[in-house]
C-alpha positions, 0 to 999 in steps of 0.5 A: 500500499501506499503513503496516499492510501494510509493518509485516505484511511486515517482521513476517512476515521479522524472524520468520523470521529468528528463525527461521531462527536458532534452528533451523539448525545450519549456519553459513550458513543462520545468516548468511543469517537474519540478513539476512533481520532487517537487511532487515525492521528495513529496510522498517519503518524506510522504511516509517515514514519514509514514511507517518509523516513530515507530509505538508506536510515531504513536499509542500514544495519541496526546494532544498537552504537552510539553512532546509530542510534540516531538513527534509529530513532528516527527510524521510529519517531511515527511508532513512538508517537503512536505508543504515547497516544495509547498510553494518554487515551487509555487514561482519557478513557480510563477517566472518562468511563469513572465521570458517566459512572459518577453521572449515571449514579447521581442523575440516572441517565447519561444522556448530554443534554440532560446533564447541562446543570452544574449542580448535582 
């Protein structure tokens, strides 16, 4: 596959995530749409890391020495960024679900249109 196909896939997933975030009222669906947008960014970052890195850096032997460590770091930049995004999104989901459970226990609903008051 080419870089363009990965970027198109990423853009389509991101647009689906934005649509789900802006049009849905259910908090769980909104959190899932945010995760979809995070994963679209991950696909784009890994694809750019794979296709934009110079071929001379990708094809070189990878013994870990001081001189090749910066080359290895340059090759894996997208993958490392994706791992950080996954870690942050896992924390976001855990916090979001905790908030949703707390709201459901106090109000018996998770519909965002009915949560316009800040008092409990």
